[in-house]
C-alpha positions in Angstrom: -25.7 5.2 33.5 -25.1 1.7 32.1 -27.4 -1.1 33.1 -25.8 -4.2 34.8 -26.1 -6.3 31.7 -24.4 -3.6 29.6 -21.4 -3.5 32.0 -21.1 -7.3 31.8 -21.3 -7.2 28.0 -19.0 -4.3 27.4 -16.1 -5.4 29.7 -14.9 -8.4 27.6 -15.2 -6.5 24.3 -13.2 -3.5 25.5 -10.1 -5.5 25.5 -10.9 -7.1 22.2 -11.4 -3.7 20.6 -7.9 -2.6 21.8 -6.3 -5.7 20.4 -8.0 -5.3 17.1 -7.0 -1.6 17.0 -3.4 -2.7 17.8 -3.2 -5.4 15.1 -4.9 -3.1 12.5 -2.4 -0.3 13.3 0.5 -2.8 13.0 -0.7 -3.8 9.5 -1.0 -0.1 8.5 2.5 0.6 9.9 3.9 -2.3 7.8 2.2 -1.2 4.7 3.4 2.4 5.1 7.0 1.2 5.4 6.6 -0.9 2.3 5.1 2.0 0.4 8.1 4.1 1.5 10.4 1.4 0.1 8.7 1.4 -3.3 8.6 5.2 -3.5 12.3 5.4 -2.9 12.8 2.8 -5.6 10.6 4.7 -8.0 12.6 7.9 -7.2 15.9 6.2 -7.6 14.9 4.7 -11.0 13.8 8.2 -12.2 10.2 7.0 -12.6 9.2 9.8 -10.2 10.9 13.1 -9.9 12.8 13.8 -6.7 10.4 16.5 -5.9 7.3 14.3 -6.3 8.8 11.4 -4.4 10.1 13.6 -1.5 6.7 15.3 -1.1 5.0 11.8 -0.7 7.8 10.5 1.5 7.4 13.4 3.8 3.7 12.5 4.2 4.6 8.9 4.8 7.1 9.8 7.5 4.4 11.8 9.2 2.0 8.9 9.0 4.6 6.5 10.3 5.1 8.7 13.3 1.4 9.0 14.0 0.7 5.3 13.6 3.8 4.4 15.6 2.9 6.6 18.6 -0.7 5.2 18.5 0.7 1.7 18.6 2.9 2.5 21.6 0.1 4.2 23.5 -2.3 1.4 22.8 0.2 -1.3 23.8 1.0 0.7 27.1 -2.6 1.1 28.1 -3.7 -2.5 27.7 -1.6 -4.9 29.8 -2.9 -7.9 27.8 -1.3 -6.6 24.7 2.0 -6.0 26.4 2.0 -9.5 27.8 1.3 -11.1 24.4 4.0 -9.1 22.8 6.5 -10.3 25.4 5.5 -13.8 24.8 5.9 -13.4 21.0 9.4 -11.9 21.5 10.4 -14.8 23.7 9.2 -17.4 21.2 11.1 -15.7 18.3 14.3 -15.6 20.3 14.3 -19.3 21.1 
């Protein structure tokens, strides 16, 4: 059972942790997509064999799916993240 001061302290930080996780996962997703681009380039220029590149690309695809689903579930469980994303989208469209 948490003490009253613990509840007061934990409540604001719970939202911050979700936002930090969301932002960190966004960076990881971006980096994985960029890695996928470079691996395809290395494969297409015959620096890597097709078998080598496809093996790593398969792993990257799996990581992208895992990171992507975690981003979506994090965004859906924290309404402050969803609201900030909507505001960002509105500002980019204008």
